[in-house]
Backbone bond lengths (Angstrom), bond angles and torsions (degrees), N, CA, C in turn:
res aa  C-N    CA-C-N  psi(-1)  N-CA   C-N-CA  omega(-1)  CA-C   N-CA-C  phi
1 M - - - 1.362 - - 1.519 108.84 -
2 R 1.263 113.93 136.96 1.457 123.70 179.48 1.543 109.99 -79.57
3 S 1.354 117.64 113.59 1.477 118.51 -176.40 1.581 108.96 -122.86
4 L 1.279 116.00 158.31 1.459 122.93 173.86 1.584 106.02 -77.16
5 K 1.314 114.18 135.34 1.487 120.18 177.02 1.532 109.58 -76.98
6 N 1.290 116.12 130.73 1.505 117.49 177.47 1.482 109.79 -59.47
7 S 1.342 121.32 -40.68 1.444 124.81 -178.59 1.472 111.56 -57.48
8 A 1.353 116.58 -39.98 1.457 121.46 -175.52 1.528 108.63 -73.81
9 L 1.327 118.38 -31.01 1.451 122.65 179.84 1.479 112.10 -69.84
10 N 1.301 119.77 -18.74 1.440 123.15 179.75 1.564 113.87 -82.05
11 S 1.344 115.08 -4.32 1.484 121.77 -177.14 1.527 106.73 -84.33
12 A 1.343 113.24 133.48 1.498 119.53 175.56 1.453 111.78 -75.06
13 A 1.365 118.05 -18.48 1.481 119.82 175.78 1.485 114.33 -112.98
14 P 1.341 119.56 148.40 1.440 119.29 -178.79 1.528 113.78 -49.76
15 V 1.228 117.07 144.26 1.476 121.52 175.32 1.453 108.73 -111.81
16 P 1.473 115.86 151.32 1.426 119.39 176.95 1.596 112.52 -55.17
17 E 1.319 114.38 154.90 1.451 116.78 -179.05 1.502 113.72 -60.11
18 A 1.317 119.30 -37.56 1.409 122.22 176.42 1.551 113.86 -58.06
19 A 1.294 116.18 -35.33 1.489 119.81 -179.55 1.502 111.51 -87.65
20 L 1.323 119.01 -10.44 1.510 124.31 -171.57 1.518 109.35 -88.31
21 Y 1.334 119.99 -34.29 1.419 125.08 -176.26 1.453 115.72 -111.49
22 S 1.399 114.05 150.77 1.436 119.41 171.13 1.555 107.32 -135.46
23 E 1.332 115.96 158.69 1.423 120.55 171.35 1.461 109.60 -91.44
24 S 1.352 118.98 124.43 1.390 119.34 179.31 1.528 108.19 -130.64
25 G 1.328 113.90 160.34 1.441 120.62 -179.00 1.573 105.41 -97.51
26 T 1.266 112.46 177.41 1.546 117.64 171.89 1.398 112.79 -67.96
27 S 1.370 121.56 137.63 1.420 126.02 175.83 1.522 112.35 -71.93
28 S 1.243 121.36 -29.47 1.411 127.12 175.02 1.509 111.83 -144.36
29 P 1.372 116.97 103.93 1.456 119.98 -177.90 1.515 113.46 -57.26
30 V 1.285 115.65 147.26 1.525 121.44 -179.69 1.534 105.02 -90.50
31 S 1.311 115.71 134.39 1.463 120.85 177.83 1.534 110.57 -65.80
32 D 1.255 116.51 156.48 1.510 121.41 177.40 1.429 111.00 -55.25
33 G 1.287 117.79 -45.13 1.531 123.82 179.60 1.492 110.87 -57.86
34 D 1.327 118.12 -51.51 1.405 126.19 179.66 1.610 111.27 -61.17
35 R 1.314 113.76 -42.66 1.457 120.99 179.80 1.551 106.12 -61.23
36 E 1.298 117.11 -49.55 1.464 120.87 -179.32 1.513 112.06 -59.64
37 R 1.324 119.50 -42.70 1.486 121.93 176.67 1.475 114.42 -63.64
38 L 1.398 113.37 -35.00 1.428 117.15 -179.41 1.479 112.23 -74.93
39 Q 1.349 118.26 -36.12 1.431 121.40 175.25 1.555 110.68 -65.09
40 Q 1.313 114.89 -38.73 1.487 119.29 177.46 1.513 109.82 -61.24
41 F 1.320 115.62 -48.62 1.498 120.90 178.03 1.450 109.47 -56.68
42 L 1.364 119.05 -52.36 1.485 120.41 -176.95 1.515 113.07 -59.33
43 S 1.369 118.46 -33.45 1.433 121.00 -177.42 1.484 111.68 -72.31
44 Q 1.335 116.00 -20.11 1.513 121.28 -177.81 1.440 113.26 -105.60
45 W 1.341 120.22 -10.87 1.443 124.61 -179.41 1.429 111.10 -78.61
46 E 1.338 117.90 121.30 1.452 124.03 -174.38 1.547 106.75 -93.02
47 N 1.335 117.11 78.95 1.423 127.03 -179.49 1.517 107.12 -147.47
48 P 1.366 118.62 140.07 1.397 123.39 178.98 1.620 110.90 -55.05
49 M 1.284 113.95 -34.85 1.480 118.05 -175.30 1.571 111.24 -69.38
50 A 1.353 114.65 -26.26 1.496 118.12 -173.86 1.522 110.81 -62.43
51 R 1.310 121.14 -39.96 1.433 124.47 -176.30 1.545 108.60 -63.19
52 W 1.272 121.43 -42.95 1.403 127.41 178.80 1.535 110.84 -63.34
53 L 1.329 115.85 -52.89 1.452 121.42 177.47 1.567 113.27 -58.36
54 H 1.283 112.05 -35.73 1.556 119.91 -174.83 1.598 107.24 -78.31
55 D 1.344 118.09 -41.07 1.476 119.93 -168.57 1.544 107.77 -94.49
56 Q 1.193 121.58 -26.94 1.507 122.44 -175.99 1.539 109.31 -136.38
57 P 1.321 114.73 68.41 1.498 118.72 -174.70 1.525 113.14 -65.10
58 G 1.338 117.12 -38.41 1.478 117.71 -176.00 1.529 110.28 -71.98
59 E 1.340 114.57 -41.03 1.452 116.79 178.44 1.460 112.58 -64.30
60 A 1.419 116.23 -41.44 1.428 120.72 179.57 1.525 113.11 -61.93
61 A 1.374 112.38 -46.56 1.486 118.26 178.02 1.531 112.69 -57.52
62 A 1.357 116.21 -43.63 1.463 118.93 -179.82 1.566 109.00 -64.66
63 H 1.245 119.51 -46.69 1.483 125.31 -177.44 1.494 108.51 -61.40
64 I 1.303 119.24 -47.58 1.455 121.37 177.43 1.497 115.56 -63.10
65 D 1.363 111.89 -39.13 1.537 117.02 177.89 1.479 112.55 -65.08
66 Q 1.350 119.16 -36.68 1.446 120.93 176.97 1.457 111.42 -69.54
67 I 1.267 120.81 -39.52 1.515 125.47 179.53 1.533 106.49 -65.72
68 A 1.371 113.86 -42.31 1.550 115.95 -178.98 1.502 114.00 -63.81
69 K 1.359 114.81 -36.90 1.459 117.89 -179.27 1.540 111.41 -68.40
70 L 1.335 116.67 -37.33 1.458 118.64 -179.03 1.574 108.37 -75.31
71 R 1.255 117.21 -35.83 1.557 122.07 176.11 1.480 107.57 -61.02
72 N 1.311 115.99 -40.96 1.518 118.63 -179.58 1.494 110.96 -63.17
73 L 1.342 119.00 -38.46 1.430 123.22 174.01 1.504 111.81 -60.80
74 A 1.279 118.27 -44.08 1.500 122.43 -176.82 1.565 109.36 -71.64
75 A 1.349 116.12 -31.73 1.451 115.75 -174.59 1.553 118.51 -85.29
76 H 1.296 115.88 -12.06 1.383 118.35 -176.95 1.581 111.77 -108.89
77 A 1.337 114.20 128.85 1.462 121.59 -172.42 1.591 108.69 -66.48
78 D 1.311 120.27 -20.48 1.449 118.75 -174.63 1.599 109.24 -91.66
79 S 1.303 118.74 11.57 1.462 119.70 179.47 1.535 105.00 -130.06
80 Y 1.311 115.88 162.43 1.463 121.72 -179.62 1.561 108.07 -111.61
81 L 1.271 115.46 139.80 1.430 124.62 170.11 1.588 108.02 -101.00
82 Y 1.289 116.02 97.45 1.492 123.14 -177.46 1.571 107.02 -74.50
83 Q 1.296 115.65 161.67 1.438 123.56 178.43 1.524 107.70 -55.51
84 W 1.306 122.13 -42.14 1.452 123.47 -176.88 1.546 110.58 -67.89
85 H 1.254 115.91 -30.69 1.470 122.43 177.14 1.537 109.54 -66.07
86 Y 1.349 113.90 -47.99 1.435 120.29 -179.14 1.542 110.88 -63.03
87 E 1.366 115.95 -39.87 1.479 121.02 178.30 1.488 111.80 -65.91
88 L 1.386 116.08 -38.78 1.501 117.09 178.49 1.517 110.53 -71.27
89 L 1.313 117.48 -36.60 1.470 120.61 -179.02 1.515 107.46 -67.75
90 Q 1.340 120.52 -39.82 1.442 122.96 172.10 1.512 116.22 -59.30
91 R 1.367 116.77 -42.35 1.458 121.78 172.29 1.549 113.91 -58.95
92 L 1.366 113.40 -43.89 1.438 118.56 -178.44 1.474 113.62 -66.72
93 V 1.321 117.40 -36.82 1.454 122.42 -178.22 1.600 113.77 -83.92
94 L 1.392 110.79 -52.96 1.445 117.30 -172.87 1.534 113.87 -96.13
95 G 1.303 114.06 -24.51 1.510 119.35 179.83 1.531 110.33 85.03
96 Q 1.341 113.29 176.45 1.445 120.32 171.82 1.486 105.89 -158.76
97 A 1.277 121.64 -172.11 1.430 127.28 -175.00 1.561 112.36 -55.11
98 S 1.329 117.50 -43.81 1.407 121.28 -176.64 1.496 117.53 -95.46
99 Q 1.414 118.10 -0.40 1.436 120.50 -173.65 1.601 104.05 -150.47
100 T 1.321 112.54 129.43 1.454 118.63 178.25 1.494 108.26 -86.45
101 G 1.422 113.48 131.73 1.425 116.09 -178.30 1.515 112.21 -96.69
102 L 1.422 113.82 171.26 1.357 122.27 -172.61 1.565 112.65 -52.81
103 L 1.195 117.09 -45.39 1.503 124.92 -176.14 1.507 105.23 -67.48
104 Q 1.308 122.50 -40.88 1.448 123.19 177.37 1.495 111.23 -66.40
105 I 1.236 119.39 -37.70 1.521 126.08 179.07 1.502 105.77 -62.50
106 I 1.290 116.27 -52.99 1.556 121.19 -172.25 1.498 108.96 -68.59
107 Y 1.308 117.45 -49.52 1.502 122.04 -167.20 1.487 110.06 -95.98
108 G 1.304 119.78 -9.74 1.445 124.89 176.10 1.512 113.86 66.77
109 S 1.292 118.30 36.47 1.541 120.03 178.41 1.437 111.47 -114.57
C-alpha cells in the first residue's frame, strides 16, 4: 500500500514524490473469514463507494490512508497543515487534471 511518510509530512516545504511516499504493508492482516464477510457486505451495499472498495481494495485503502493522515494533521492543534498539505489533500479528495480525486472515483464525474 502506498502511504505518506510521516517524516515527509513534517516538512514545511513540498518534498519530491520519491521522498513523500513509502510502500507499507497492513498493520494488522484481516482474517479470511472477516475478508469474506466484508466482501459480502460490499457486494450488497447500495452505495457508490462500495464498488470501489470491493473492486480495488488496495488502491482504496491507500487513498483513504493518505487522506486520513492529512486530516489528522489538520485536526490536531499540535501539528501544522502547510499549504502543500492542503493542496495535496485537495487533489486527493477533489482531484485535478493529472490526478483523479476520491469524489471523482466514487461518483464517476
